[in-house]
PDB file of N, CA, C and O in Angstrom:
ATOM      1  N   MET A   1       0.833  -1.171   0.000  1.00  0.00           N
ATOM      2  CA  MET A   1       0.000   0.000   0.000  1.00  0.00           C
ATOM      3  C   MET A   1       0.885   1.244   0.000  1.00  0.00           C
ATOM      4  O   MET A   1       1.977   1.256   0.569  1.00  0.00           O
ATOM      5  N   GLN A   2       0.384   2.281  -0.650  1.00  0.00           N
ATOM      6  CA  GLN A   2       1.115   3.523  -0.799  1.00  0.00           C
ATOM      7  C   GLN A   2       0.702   4.499   0.295  1.00  0.00           C
ATOM      8  O   GLN A   2      -0.406   4.414   0.824  1.00  0.00           O
ATOM      9  N   SER A   3       1.594   5.423   0.633  1.00  0.00           N
ATOM     10  CA  SER A   3       1.266   6.427   1.645  1.00  0.00           C
ATOM     11  C   SER A   3       0.484   7.565   1.008  1.00  0.00           C
ATOM     12  O   SER A   3       0.501   7.729  -0.212  1.00  0.00           O
ATOM     13  N   TRP A   4      -0.200   8.350   1.832  1.00  0.00           N
ATOM     14  CA  TRP A   4      -0.952   9.506   1.350  1.00  0.00           C
ATOM     15  C   TRP A   4      -0.060  10.465   0.581  1.00  0.00           C
ATOM     16  O   TRP A   4      -0.400  10.827  -0.546  1.00  0.00           O
ATOM     17  N   PRO A   5       1.080  10.899   1.145  1.00  0.00           N
ATOM     18  CA  PRO A   5       1.922  11.855   0.413  1.00  0.00           C
ATOM     19  C   PRO A   5       2.401  11.318  -0.932  1.00  0.00           C
ATOM     20  O   PRO A   5       2.462  12.066  -1.907  1.00  0.00           O
ATOM     21  N   ASP A   6       2.745  10.025  -0.996  1.00  0.00           N
ATOM     22  CA  ASP A   6       3.198   9.439  -2.258  1.00  0.00           C
ATOM     23  C   ASP A   6       2.086   9.442  -3.293  1.00  0.00           C
ATOM     24  O   ASP A   6       2.326   9.747  -4.461  1.00  0.00           O
ATOM     25  N   ALA A   7       0.874   9.106  -2.877  1.00  0.00           N
ATOM     26  CA  ALA A   7      -0.265   9.090  -3.797  1.00  0.00           C
ATOM     27  C   ALA A   7      -0.568  10.500  -4.295  1.00  0.00           C
ATOM     28  O   ALA A   7      -0.831  10.700  -5.481  1.00  0.00           O
ATOM     29  N   LEU A   8      -0.530  11.474  -3.393  1.00  0.00           N
ATOM     30  CA  LEU A   8      -0.793  12.852  -3.803  1.00  0.00           C
ATOM     31  C   LEU A   8       0.286  13.360  -4.752  1.00  0.00           C
ATOM     32  O   LEU A   8      -0.016  14.061  -5.718  1.00  0.00           O
ATOM     33  N   ALA A   9       1.549  13.010  -4.479  1.00  0.00           N
ATOM     34  CA  ALA A   9       2.650  13.420  -5.340  1.00  0.00           C
ATOM     35  C   ALA A   9       2.514  12.827  -6.739  1.00  0.00           C
ATOM     36  O   ALA A   9       2.950  13.426  -7.722  1.00  0.00           O
ATOM     37  N   ALA A  10       1.907  11.649  -6.817  1.00  0.00           N
ATOM     38  CA  ALA A  10       1.701  11.002  -8.114  1.00  0.00           C
ATOM     39  C   ALA A  10       0.480  11.575  -8.842  1.00  0.00           C
ATOM     40  O   ALA A  10       0.154  11.139  -9.946  1.00  0.00           O
ATOM     41  N   GLY A  11      -0.199  12.560  -8.219  1.00  0.00           N
ATOM     42  CA  GLY A  11      -1.326  13.206  -8.857  1.00  0.00           C
ATOM     43  C   GLY A  11      -2.642  12.458  -8.728  1.00  0.00           C
ATOM     44  O   GLY A  11      -3.582  12.721  -9.479  1.00  0.00           O
ATOM     45  N   ARG A  12      -2.718  11.538  -7.794  1.00  0.00           N
ATOM     46  CA  ARG A  12      -3.945  10.762  -7.588  1.00  0.00           C
ATOM     47  C   ARG A  12      -4.572  11.117  -6.252  1.00  0.00           C
ATOM     48  O   ARG A  12      -3.879  11.398  -5.275  1.00  0.00           O
ATOM     49  N   VAL A  13      -5.896  11.099  -6.229  1.00  0.00           N
ATOM     50  CA  VAL A  13      -6.601  11.222  -4.956  1.00  0.00           C
ATOM     51  C   VAL A  13      -6.617   9.833  -4.347  1.00  0.00           C
ATOM     52  O   VAL A  13      -7.236   8.921  -4.897  1.00  0.00           O
ATOM     53  N   PRO A  14      -5.945   9.661  -3.222  1.00  0.00           N
ATOM     54  CA  PRO A  14      -5.849   8.318  -2.644  1.00  0.00           C
ATOM     55  C   PRO A  14      -7.136   7.908  -1.930  1.00  0.00           C
ATOM     56  O   PRO A  14      -7.805   8.721  -1.293  1.00  0.00           O
ATOM     57  N   TRP A  15      -7.456   6.642  -2.056  1.00  0.00           N
ATOM     58  CA  TRP A  15      -8.533   6.047  -1.264  1.00  0.00           C
ATOM     59  C   TRP A  15      -7.899   5.471  -0.017  1.00  0.00           C
ATOM     60  O   TRP A  15      -6.817   4.887  -0.078  1.00  0.00           O
ATOM     61  N   THR A  16      -8.549   5.627   1.088  1.00  0.00           N
ATOM     62  CA  THR A  16      -8.022   5.174   2.366  1.00  0.00           C
ATOM     63  C   THR A  16      -9.009   4.246   3.047  1.00  0.00           C
ATOM     64  O   THR A  16     -10.207   4.523   3.103  1.00  0.00           O
ATOM     65  N   VAL A  17      -8.490   3.136   3.566  1.00  0.00           N
ATOM     66  CA  VAL A  17      -9.253   2.236   4.422  1.00  0.00           C
ATOM     67  C   VAL A  17      -8.847   2.607   5.846  1.00  0.00           C
ATOM     68  O   VAL A  17      -7.659   2.738   6.140  1.00  0.00           O
ATOM     69  N   TYR A  18      -9.829   2.777   6.726  1.00  0.00           N
ATOM     70  CA  TYR A  18      -9.492   3.222   8.079  1.00  0.00           C
ATOM     71  C   TYR A  18     -10.294   2.471   9.128  1.00  0.00           C
ATOM     72  O   TYR A  18     -11.373   1.941   8.863  1.00  0.00           O
ATOM     73  N   LEU A  19      -9.731   2.445  10.321  1.00  0.00           N
ATOM     74  CA  LEU A  19     -10.408   1.904  11.498  1.00  0.00           C
ATOM     75  C   LEU A  19     -10.481   3.006  12.540  1.00  0.00           C
ATOM     76  O   LEU A  19      -9.497   3.698  12.804  1.00  0.00           O
ATOM     77  N   LEU A  20     -11.656   3.159  13.127  1.00  0.00           N
ATOM     78  CA  LEU A  20     -11.843   4.099  14.226  1.00  0.00           C
ATOM     79  C   LEU A  20     -12.077   3.326  15.506  1.00  0.00           C
ATOM     80  O   LEU A  20     -12.756   2.299  15.508  1.00  0.00           O
ATOM     81  N   ARG A  21     -11.514   3.822  16.591  1.00  0.00           N
ATOM     82  CA  ARG A  21     -11.809   3.272  17.914  1.00  0.00           C
ATOM     83  C   ARG A  21     -12.861   4.190  18.531  1.00  0.00           C
ATOM     84  O   ARG A  21     -12.632   5.385  18.716  1.00  0.00           O
ATOM     85  N   CYS A  22     -14.001   3.617  18.840  1.00  0.00           N
ATOM     86  CA  CYS A  22     -15.112   4.380  19.412  1.00  0.00           C
ATOM     87  C   CYS A  22     -14.969   4.455  20.930  1.00  0.00           C
ATOM     88  O   CYS A  22     -14.186   3.714  21.525  1.00  0.00           O
ATOM     89  N   CYS A  23     -15.730   5.355  21.552  1.00  0.00           N
ATOM     90  CA  CYS A  23     -15.609   5.562  22.998  1.00  0.00           C
ATOM     91  C   CYS A  23     -15.978   4.324  23.806  1.00  0.00           C
ATOM     92  O   CYS A  23     -15.542   4.178  24.948  1.00  0.00           O
ATOM     93  N   ASP A  24     -16.784   3.422  23.219  1.00  0.00           N
ATOM     94  CA  ASP A  24     -17.144   2.188  23.935  1.00  0.00           C
ATOM     95  C   ASP A  24     -16.171   1.048  23.661  1.00  0.00           C
ATOM     96  O   ASP A  24     -16.409  -0.084  24.082  1.00  0.00           O
ATOM     97  N   GLY A  25     -15.065   1.339  22.953  1.00  0.00           N
ATOM     98  CA  GLY A  25     -14.040   0.337  22.678  1.00  0.00           C
ATOM     99  C   GLY A  25     -14.253  -0.447  21.404  1.00  0.00           C
ATOM    100  O   GLY A  25     -13.391  -1.237  21.022  1.00  0.00           O
ATOM    101  N   THR A  26     -15.387  -0.251  20.728  1.00  0.00           N
ATOM    102  CA  THR A  26     -15.626  -0.963  19.471  1.00  0.00           C
ATOM    103  C   THR A  26     -14.803  -0.337  18.355  1.00  0.00           C
ATOM    104  O   THR A  26     -14.314   0.786  18.477  1.00  0.00           O
ATOM    105  N   LEU A  27     -14.661  -1.081  17.269  1.00  0.00           N
ATOM    106  CA  LEU A  27     -13.915  -0.611  16.111  1.00  0.00           C
ATOM    107  C   LEU A  27     -14.856  -0.474  14.920  1.00  0.00           C
ATOM    108  O   LEU A  27     -15.698  -1.340  14.685  1.00  0.00           O
ATOM    109  N   TYR A  28     -14.715   0.599  14.181  1.00  0.00           N
ATOM    110  CA  TYR A  28     -15.514   0.880  12.997  1.00  0.00           C
ATOM    111  C   TYR A  28     -14.585   0.911  11.795  1.00  0.00           C
ATOM    112  O   TYR A  28     -13.536   1.553  11.850  1.00  0.00           O
ATOM    113  N   THR A  29     -14.943   0.236  10.717  1.00  0.00           N
ATOM    114  CA  THR A  29     -14.135   0.192   9.502  1.00  0.00           C
ATOM    115  C   THR A  29     -14.848   0.946   8.388  1.00  0.00           C
ATOM    116  O   THR A  29     -16.058   0.811   8.211  1.00  0.00           O
ATOM    117  N   GLY A  30     -14.090   1.741   7.641  1.00  0.00           N
ATOM    118  CA  GLY A  30     -14.676   2.474   6.528  1.00  0.00           C
ATOM    119  C   GLY A  30     -13.639   2.805   5.472  1.00  0.00           C
ATOM    120  O   GLY A  30     -12.452   2.524   5.636  1.00  0.00           O
ATOM    121  N   ILE A  31     -14.108   3.414   4.372  1.00  0.00           N
ATOM    122  CA  ILE A  31     -13.211   3.896   3.320  1.00  0.00           C
ATOM    123  C   ILE A  31     -13.591   5.328   2.979  1.00  0.00           C
ATOM    124  O   ILE A  31     -14.721   5.754   3.217  1.00  0.00           O
ATOM    125  N   THR A  32     -12.646   6.061   2.426  1.00  0.00           N
ATOM    126  CA  THR A  32     -12.883   7.433   1.994  1.00  0.00           C
ATOM    127  C   THR A  32     -11.789   7.859   1.027  1.00  0.00           C
ATOM    128  O   THR A  32     -10.716   7.257   0.976  1.00  0.00           O
ATOM    129  N   ASN A  33     -12.076   8.905   0.259  1.00  0.00           N
ATOM    130  CA  ASN A  33     -11.028   9.499  -0.569  1.00  0.00           C
ATOM    131  C   ASN A  33     -10.628  10.873  -0.023  1.00  0.00           C
ATOM    132  O   ASN A  33      -9.880  11.610  -0.665  1.00  0.00           O
ATOM    133  N   ASP A  34     -11.131  11.207   1.162  1.00  0.00           N
ATOM    134  CA  ASP A  34     -10.756  12.451   1.845  1.00  0.00           C
ATOM    135  C   ASP A  34     -10.779  12.177   3.350  1.00  0.00           C
ATOM    136  O   ASP A  34     -11.755  12.489   4.033  1.00  0.00           O
ATOM    137  N   LEU A  35      -9.712  11.602   3.846  1.00  0.00           N
ATOM    138  CA  LEU A  35      -9.674  11.166   5.244  1.00  0.00           C
ATOM    139  C   LEU A  35      -9.872  12.307   6.244  1.00  0.00           C
ATOM    140  O   LEU A  35     -10.672  12.154   7.167  1.00  0.00           O
ATOM    141  N   PRO A  36      -9.192  13.430   6.107  1.00  0.00           N
ATOM    142  CA  PRO A  36      -9.406  14.499   7.105  1.00  0.00           C
ATOM    143  C   PRO A  36     -10.876  14.947   7.174  1.00  0.00           C
ATOM    144  O   PRO A  36     -11.409  15.149   8.265  1.00  0.00           O
ATOM    145  N   GLN A  37     -11.518  15.099   6.034  1.00  0.00           N
ATOM    146  CA  GLN A  37     -12.914  15.522   6.008  1.00  0.00           C
ATOM    147  C   GLN A  37     -13.820  14.446   6.602  1.00  0.00           C
ATOM    148  O   GLN A  37     -14.756  14.753   7.341  1.00  0.00           O
ATOM    149  N   ARG A  38     -13.541  13.191   6.279  1.00  0.00           N
ATOM    150  CA  ARG A  38     -14.364  12.096   6.796  1.00  0.00           C
ATOM    151  C   ARG A  38     -14.233  11.981   8.318  1.00  0.00           C
ATOM    152  O   ARG A  38     -15.225  11.761   9.014  1.00  0.00           O
ATOM    153  N   LEU A  39     -13.027  12.128   8.826  1.00  0.00           N
ATOM    154  CA  LEU A  39     -12.822  12.080  10.278  1.00  0.00           C
ATOM    155  C   LEU A  39     -13.594  13.201  10.968  1.00  0.00           C
ATOM    156  O   LEU A  39     -14.201  12.990  12.018  1.00  0.00           O
ATOM    157  N   GLU A  40     -13.567  14.378  10.380  1.00  0.00           N
ATOM    158  CA  GLU A  40     -14.313  15.497  10.956  1.00  0.00           C
ATOM    159  C   GLU A  40     -15.815  15.198  10.936  1.00  0.00           C
ATOM    160  O   GLU A  40     -16.521  15.530  11.888  1.00  0.00           O
ATOM    161  N   SER A  41     -16.301  14.584   9.875  1.00  0.00           N
ATOM    162  CA  SER A  41     -17.717  14.204   9.806  1.00  0.00           C
ATOM    163  C   SER A  41     -18.067  13.204  10.902  1.00  0.00           C
ATOM    164  O   SER A  41     -19.115  13.318  11.538  1.00  0.00           O
ATOM    165  N   HIS A  42     -17.192  12.226  11.125  1.00  0.00           N
ATOM    166  CA  HIS A  42     -17.415  11.265  12.217  1.00  0.00           C
ATOM    167  C   HIS A  42     -17.440  11.984  13.559  1.00  0.00           C
ATOM    168  O   HIS A  42     -18.302  11.713  14.396  1.00  0.00           O
ATOM    169  N   ARG A  43     -16.514  12.883  13.762  1.00  0.00           N
ATOM    170  CA  ARG A  43     -16.421  13.591  15.049  1.00  0.00           C
ATOM    171  C   ARG A  43     -17.636  14.476  15.315  1.00  0.00           C
ATOM    172  O   ARG A  43     -18.023  14.677  16.466  1.00  0.00           O
ATOM    173  N   ARG A  44     -18.237  15.006  14.243  1.00  0.00           N
ATOM    174  CA  ARG A  44     -19.442  15.834  14.394  1.00  0.00           C
ATOM    175  C   ARG A  44     -20.713  14.998  14.457  1.00  0.00           C
ATOM    176  O   ARG A  44     -21.791  15.534  14.715  1.00  0.00           O
ATOM    177  N   GLY A  45     -20.602  13.680  14.224  1.00  0.00           N
ATOM    178  CA  GLY A  45     -21.779  12.817  14.258  1.00  0.00           C
ATOM    179  C   GLY A  45     -22.559  12.806  12.961  1.00  0.00           C
ATOM    180  O   GLY A  45     -23.737  12.450  12.961  1.00  0.00           O
ATOM    181  N   LYS A  46     -21.937  13.185  11.857  1.00  0.00           N
ATOM    182  CA  LYS A  46     -22.614  13.283  10.565  1.00  0.00           C
ATOM    183  C   LYS A  46     -22.225  12.183   9.582  1.00  0.00           C
ATOM    184  O   LYS A  46     -22.759  12.149   8.473  1.00  0.00           O
ATOM    185  N   ALA A  47     -21.313  11.283   9.951  1.00  0.00           N
ATOM    186  CA  ALA A  47     -20.792  10.312   8.991  1.00  0.00           C
ATOM    187  C   ALA A  47     -21.538   8.987   9.001  1.00  0.00           C
ATOM    188  O   ALA A  47     -21.803   8.427   7.937  1.00  0.00           O
ATOM    189  N   SER A  48     -21.876   8.482  10.156  1.00  0.00           N
ATOM    190  CA  SER A  48     -22.584   7.202  10.226  1.00  0.00           C
ATOM    191  C   SER A  48     -23.368   7.118  11.530  1.00  0.00           C
ATOM    192  O   SER A  48     -22.982   7.694  12.547  1.00  0.00           O
ATOM    193  N   ALA A  49     -24.464   6.395  11.475  1.00  0.00           N
ATOM    194  CA  ALA A  49     -25.284   6.219  12.677  1.00  0.00           C
ATOM    195  C   ALA A  49     -24.502   5.463  13.749  1.00  0.00           C
ATOM    196  O   ALA A  49     -24.656   5.729  14.941  1.00  0.00           O
ATOM    197  N   TYR A  50     -23.655   4.510  13.316  1.00  0.00           N
ATOM    198  CA  TYR A  50     -22.884   3.712  14.271  1.00  0.00           C
ATOM    199  C   TYR A  50     -21.968   4.597  15.102  1.00  0.00           C
ATOM    200  O   TYR A  50     -21.980   4.524  16.331  1.00  0.00           O
ATOM    201  N   THR A  51     -21.176   5.428  14.442  1.00  0.00           N
ATOM    202  CA  THR A  51     -20.224   6.248  15.188  1.00  0.00           C
ATOM    203  C   THR A  51     -20.909   7.431  15.867  1.00  0.00           C
ATOM    204  O   THR A  51     -20.408   7.929  16.874  1.00  0.00           O
ATOM    205  N   ARG A  52     -22.039   7.889  15.341  1.00  0.00           N
ATOM    206  CA  ARG A  52     -22.763   9.001  15.969  1.00  0.00           C
ATOM    207  C   ARG A  52     -23.115   8.668  17.414  1.00  0.00           C
ATOM    208  O   ARG A  52     -23.053   9.526  18.294  1.00  0.00           O
ATOM    209  N   ALA A  53     -23.487   7.405  17.646  1.00  0.00           N
ATOM    210  CA  ALA A  53     -23.886   6.981  18.990  1.00  0.00           C
ATOM    211  C   ALA A  53     -22.704   6.582  19.864  1.00  0.00           C
ATOM    212  O   ALA A  53     -22.884   6.247  21.035  1.00  0.00           O
ATOM    213  N   ARG A  54     -21.487   6.616  19.301  1.00  0.00           N
ATOM    214  CA  ARG A  54     -20.312   6.135  20.039  1.00  0.00           C
ATOM    215  C   ARG A  54     -19.163   7.145  20.009  1.00  0.00           C
ATOM    216  O   ARG A  54     -17.993   6.764  19.967  1.00  0.00           O
ATOM    217  N   ARG A  55     -19.501   8.412  20.032  1.00  0.00           N
ATOM    218  CA  ARG A  55     -18.471   9.446  20.021  1.00  0.00           C
ATOM    219  C   ARG A  55     -17.958   9.689  21.426  1.00  0.00           C
ATOM    220  O   ARG A  55     -18.678   9.458  22.398  1.00  0.00           O
ATOM    221  N   PRO A  56     -16.724  10.153  21.548  1.00  0.00           N
ATOM    222  CA  PRO A  56     -15.804  10.514  20.486  1.00  0.00           C
ATOM    223  C   PRO A  56     -15.119   9.301  19.867  1.00  0.00           C
ATOM    224  O   PRO A  56     -15.027   8.234  20.474  1.00  0.00           O
ATOM    225  N   VAL A  57     -14.644   9.497  18.647  1.00  0.00           N
ATOM    226  CA  VAL A  57     -13.921   8.445  17.935  1.00  0.00           C
ATOM    227  C   VAL A  57     -12.490   8.907  17.683  1.00  0.00           C
ATOM    228  O   VAL A  57     -12.212  10.102  17.587  1.00  0.00           O
ATOM    229  N   VAL A  58     -11.590   7.932  17.577  1.00  0.00           N
ATOM    230  CA  VAL A  58     -10.174   8.213  17.349  1.00  0.00           C
ATOM    231  C   VAL A  58      -9.699   7.329  16.208  1.00  0.00           C
ATOM    232  O   VAL A  58     -10.028   6.144  16.158  1.00  0.00           O
ATOM    233  N   LEU A  59      -8.932   7.898  15.298  1.00  0.00           N
ATOM    234  CA  LEU A  59      -8.360   7.109  14.214  1.00  0.00           C
ATOM    235  C   LEU A  59      -7.367   6.111  14.797  1.00  0.00           C
ATOM    236  O   LEU A  59      -6.411   6.498  15.470  1.00  0.00           O
ATOM    237  N   ALA A  60      -7.597   4.828  14.538  1.00  0.00           N
ATOM    238  CA  ALA A  60      -6.738   3.777  15.087  1.00  0.00           C
ATOM    239  C   ALA A  60      -5.822   3.171  14.031  1.00  0.00           C
ATOM    240  O   ALA A  60      -4.752   2.659  14.359  1.00  0.00           O
ATOM    241  N   TYR A  61      -6.238   3.226  12.751  1.00  0.00           N
ATOM    242  CA  TYR A  61      -5.456   2.590  11.684  1.00  0.00           C
ATOM    243  C   TYR A  61      -5.882   3.180  10.356  1.00  0.00           C
ATOM    244  O   TYR A  61      -7.044   3.542  10.169  1.00  0.00           O
ATOM    245  N   GLN A  62      -4.930   3.276   9.427  1.00  0.00           N
ATOM    246  CA  GLN A  62      -5.246   3.694   8.064  1.00  0.00           C
ATOM    247  C   GLN A  62      -4.267   3.071   7.093  1.00  0.00           C
ATOM    248  O   GLN A  62      -3.106   2.836   7.426  1.00  0.00           O
ATOM    249  N   GLU A  63      -4.743   2.808   5.895  1.00  0.00           N
ATOM    250  CA  GLU A  63      -3.856   2.380   4.816  1.00  0.00           C
ATOM    251  C   GLU A  63      -4.422   2.888   3.502  1.00  0.00           C
ATOM    252  O   GLU A  63      -5.637   2.938   3.314  1.00  0.00           O
ATOM    253  N   VAL A  64      -3.540   3.261   2.603  1.00  0.00           N
ATOM    254  CA  VAL A  64      -3.930   3.819   1.314  1.00  0.00           C
ATOM    255  C   VAL A  64      -4.117   2.684   0.313  1.00  0.00           C
ATOM    256  O   VAL A  64      -3.318   1.749   0.258  1.00  0.00           O
ATOM    257  N   ALA A  65      -5.189   2.781  -0.479  1.00  0.00           N
ATOM    258  CA  ALA A  65      -5.466   1.806  -1.533  1.00  0.00           C
ATOM    259  C   ALA A  65      -5.262   2.482  -2.886  1.00  0.00           C
ATOM    260  O   ALA A  65      -5.349   3.706  -2.992  1.00  0.00           O
ATOM    261  N   SER A  66      -4.995   1.694  -3.905  1.00  0.00           N
ATOM    262  CA  SER A  66      -4.714   2.262  -5.221  1.00  0.00           C
ATOM    263  C   SER A  66      -5.949   2.836  -5.898  1.00  0.00           C
ATOM    264  O   SER A  66      -5.836   3.761  -6.702  1.00  0.00           O
ATOM    265  N   ASP A  67      -7.124   2.304  -5.587  1.00  0.00           N
ATOM    266  CA  ASP A  67      -8.367   2.798  -6.181  1.00  0.00           C
ATOM    267  C   ASP A  67      -9.541   2.398  -5.294  1.00  0.00           C
ATOM    268  O   ASP A  67      -9.368   1.695  -4.298  1.00  0.00           O
ATOM    269  N   ARG A  68     -10.743   2.854  -5.666  1.00  0.00           N
ATOM    270  CA  ARG A  68     -11.916   2.602  -4.841  1.00  0.00           C
ATOM    271  C   ARG A  68     -12.209   1.105  -4.722  1.00  0.00           C
ATOM    272  O   ARG A  68     -12.555   0.625  -3.642  1.00  0.00           O
ATOM    273  N   GLY A  69     -12.073   0.372  -5.819  1.00  0.00           N
ATOM    274  CA  GLY A  69     -12.332  -1.069  -5.792  1.00  0.00           C
ATOM    275  C   GLY A  69     -11.410  -1.797  -4.833  1.00  0.00           C
ATOM    276  O   GLY A  69     -11.845  -2.674  -4.087  1.00  0.00           O
ATOM    277  N   SER A  70     -10.144  -1.433  -4.853  1.00  0.00           N
ATOM    278  CA  SER A  70      -9.177  -2.043  -3.933  1.00  0.00           C
ATOM    279  C   SER A  70      -9.513  -1.700  -2.484  1.00  0.00           C
ATOM    280  O   SER A  70      -9.394  -2.539  -1.592  1.00  0.00           O
ATOM    281  N   ALA A  71      -9.935  -0.451  -2.262  1.00  0.00           N
ATOM    282  CA  ALA A  71     -10.304  -0.031  -0.912  1.00  0.00           C
ATOM    283  C   ALA A  71     -11.512  -0.819  -0.412  1.00  0.00           C
ATOM    284  O   ALA A  71     -11.536  -1.248   0.742  1.00  0.00           O
ATOM    285  N   LEU A  72     -12.514  -1.012  -1.270  1.00  0.00           N
ATOM    286  CA  LEU A  72     -13.698  -1.775  -0.880  1.00  0.00           C
ATOM    287  C   LEU A  72     -13.353  -3.221  -0.550  1.00  0.00           C
ATOM    288  O   LEU A  72     -13.874  -3.784   0.413  1.00  0.00           O
ATOM    289  N   LYS A  73     -12.473  -3.823  -1.351  1.00  0.00           N
ATOM    290  CA  LYS A  73     -12.064  -5.209  -1.088  1.00  0.00           C
ATOM    291  C   LYS A  73     -11.307  -5.312   0.226  1.00  0.00           C
ATOM    292  O   LYS A  73     -11.524  -6.243   1.001  1.00  0.00           O
ATOM    293  N   ARG A  74     -10.424  -4.362   0.477  1.00  0.00           N
ATOM    294  CA  ARG A  74      -9.648  -4.393   1.725  1.00  0.00           C
ATOM    295  C   ARG A  74     -10.558  -4.143   2.932  1.00  0.00           C
ATOM    296  O   ARG A  74     -10.388  -4.766   3.980  1.00  0.00           O
ATOM    297  N   GLU A  75     -11.523  -3.231   2.782  1.00  0.00           N
ATOM    298  CA  GLU A  75     -12.475  -2.981   3.858  1.00  0.00           C
ATOM    299  C   GLU A  75     -13.242  -4.260   4.196  1.00  0.00           C
ATOM    300  O   GLU A  75     -13.412  -4.595   5.368  1.00  0.00           O
ATOM    301  N   ALA A  76     -13.700  -4.968   3.170  1.00  0.00           N
ATOM    302  CA  ALA A  76     -14.435  -6.219   3.393  1.00  0.00           C
ATOM    303  C   ALA A  76     -13.551  -7.247   4.089  1.00  0.00           C
ATOM    304  O   ALA A  76     -14.010  -7.968   4.975  1.00  0.00           O
ATOM    305  N   ALA A  77     -12.283  -7.314   3.686  1.00  0.00           N
ATOM    306  CA  ALA A  77     -11.356  -8.265   4.314  1.00  0.00           C
ATOM    307  C   ALA A  77     -11.134  -7.919   5.788  1.00  0.00           C
ATOM    308  O   ALA A  77     -11.092  -8.809   6.637  1.00  0.00           O
ATOM    309  N   ILE A  78     -10.995  -6.639   6.085  1.00  0.00           N
ATOM    310  CA  ILE A  78     -10.785  -6.217   7.475  1.00  0.00           C
ATOM    311  C   ILE A  78     -12.030  -6.516   8.298  1.00  0.00           C
ATOM    312  O   ILE A  78     -11.923  -6.962   9.441  1.00  0.00           O
ATOM    313  N   ARG A  79     -13.197  -6.280   7.738  1.00  0.00           N
ATOM    314  CA  ARG A  79     -14.442  -6.547   8.479  1.00  0.00           C
ATOM    315  C   ARG A  79     -14.591  -8.024   8.831  1.00  0.00           C
ATOM    316  O   ARG A  79     -15.234  -8.364   9.824  1.00  0.00           O
ATOM    317  N   ARG A  80     -14.005  -8.894   8.029  1.00  0.00           N
ATOM    318  CA  ARG A  80     -14.075 -10.335   8.318  1.00  0.00           C
ATOM    319  C   ARG A  80     -13.098 -10.768   9.400  1.00  0.00           C
ATOM    320  O   ARG A  80     -13.206 -11.880   9.917  1.00  0.00           O
ATOM    321  N   LEU A  81     -12.151  -9.914   9.749  1.00  0.00           N
ATOM    322  CA  LEU A  81     -11.176 -10.262  10.788  1.00  0.00           C
ATOM    323  C   LEU A  81     -11.856 -10.319  12.155  1.00  0.00           C
ATOM    324  O   LEU A  81     -12.876  -9.670  12.385  1.00  0.00           O
ATOM    325  N   SER A  82     -11.278 -11.099  13.043  1.00  0.00           N
ATOM    326  CA  SER A  82     -11.757 -11.112  14.431  1.00  0.00           C
ATOM    327  C   SER A  82     -11.345  -9.799  15.095  1.00  0.00           C
ATOM    328  O   SER A  82     -10.500  -9.067  14.580  1.00  0.00           O
ATOM    329  N   ARG A  83     -11.945  -9.520  16.225  1.00  0.00           N
ATOM    330  CA  ARG A  83     -11.581  -8.313  16.958  1.00  0.00           C
ATOM    331  C   ARG A  83     -10.100  -8.319  17.309  1.00  0.00           C
ATOM    332  O   ARG A  83      -9.427  -7.298  17.169  1.00  0.00           O
ATOM    333  N   ALA A  84      -9.585  -9.460  17.765  1.00  0.00           N
ATOM    334  CA  ALA A  84      -8.163  -9.566  18.128  1.00  0.00           C
ATOM    335  C   ALA A  84      -7.274  -9.263  16.920  1.00  0.00           C
ATOM    336  O   ALA A  84      -6.248  -8.596  17.056  1.00  0.00           O
ATOM    337  N   GLU A  85      -7.661  -9.745  15.753  1.00  0.00           N
ATOM    338  CA  GLU A  85      -6.877  -9.474  14.541  1.00  0.00           C
ATOM    339  C   GLU A  85      -6.930  -7.996  14.165  1.00  0.00           C
ATOM    340  O   GLU A  85      -5.936  -7.435  13.705  1.00  0.00           O
ATOM    341  N   LYS A  86      -8.077  -7.370  14.358  1.00  0.00           N
ATOM    342  CA  LYS A  86      -8.193  -5.934  14.074  1.00  0.00           C
ATOM    343  C   LYS A  86      -7.334  -5.116  15.036  1.00  0.00           C
ATOM    344  O   LYS A  86      -6.667  -4.167  14.624  1.00  0.00           O
ATOM    345  N   VAL A  87      -7.350  -5.482  16.308  1.00  0.00           N
ATOM    346  CA  VAL A  87      -6.534  -4.783  17.298  1.00  0.00           C
ATOM    347  C   VAL A  87      -5.047  -4.945  16.948  1.00  0.00           C
ATOM    348  O   VAL A  87      -4.274  -3.991  17.038  1.00  0.00           O
ATOM    349  N   ALA A  88      -4.660  -6.152  16.553  1.00  0.00           N
ATOM    350  CA  ALA A  88      -3.262  -6.394  16.160  1.00  0.00           C
ATOM    351  C   ALA A  88      -2.890  -5.545  14.948  1.00  0.00           C
ATOM    352  O   ALA A  88      -1.778  -5.024  14.873  1.00  0.00           O
ATOM    353  N   LEU A  89      -3.806  -5.407  14.010  1.00  0.00           N
ATOM    354  CA  LEU A  89      -3.575  -4.575  12.836  1.00  0.00           C
ATOM    355  C   LEU A  89      -3.349  -3.120  13.259  1.00  0.00           C
ATOM    356  O   LEU A  89      -2.450  -2.452  12.748  1.00  0.00           O
ATOM    357  N   CYS A  90      -4.160  -2.642  14.183  1.00  0.00           N
ATOM    358  CA  CYS A  90      -3.997  -1.269  14.683  1.00  0.00           C
ATOM    359  C   CYS A  90      -2.650  -1.086  15.368  1.00  0.00           C
ATOM    360  O   CYS A  90      -1.983  -0.070  15.171  1.00  0.00           O
ATOM    361  N   ILE A  91      -2.254  -2.054  16.164  1.00  0.00           N
ATOM    362  CA  ILE A  91      -0.971  -1.956  16.872  1.00  0.00           C
ATOM    363  C   ILE A  91       0.189  -1.995  15.884  1.00  0.00           C
ATOM    364  O   ILE A  91       1.146  -1.231  16.016  1.00  0.00           O
ATOM    365  N   ALA A  92       0.108  -2.887  14.892  1.00  0.00           N
ATOM    366  CA  ALA A  92       1.178  -3.012  13.905  1.00  0.00           C
ATOM    367  C   ALA A  92       1.277  -1.764  13.035  1.00  0.00           C
ATOM    368  O   ALA A  92       2.355  -1.429  12.543  1.00  0.00           O
ATOM    369  N   GLY A  93       0.162  -1.083  12.849  1.00  0.00           N
ATOM    370  CA  GLY A  93       0.144   0.105  11.997  1.00  0.00           C
ATOM    371  C   GLY A  93       0.621   1.371  12.668  1.00  0.00           C
ATOM    372  O   GLY A  93       0.741   2.409  12.017  1.00  0.00           O
ATOM    373  N   THR A  94       0.893   1.305  13.955  1.00  0.00           N
ATOM    374  CA  THR A  94       1.336   2.517  14.655  1.00  0.00           C
ATOM    375  C   THR A  94       2.832   2.624  14.725  1.00  0.00           C
ATOM    376  O   THR A  94       3.356   3.587  15.283  1.00  0.00           O
TER     377      THR A  94
END
């Protein structure tokens, strides 16, 4: 996976797969092509019903995908992981 700065330097809007840690300890997985804006939407309670009820949220993990299709596939793969595997992914990504 490519980093945000590398993708931007290549002239592409990067798609990002991300995990949020909610205030109740749960993890939320999503994708976006504008991570800062999406995080702000989550923090204001405007991004999803799930995170709206579990604010505040903190970015726990992110990875850049080459395109929207790749991001969707990676999001689906992450959602299939167990909670322990997701937590390990967050720890490894820091």
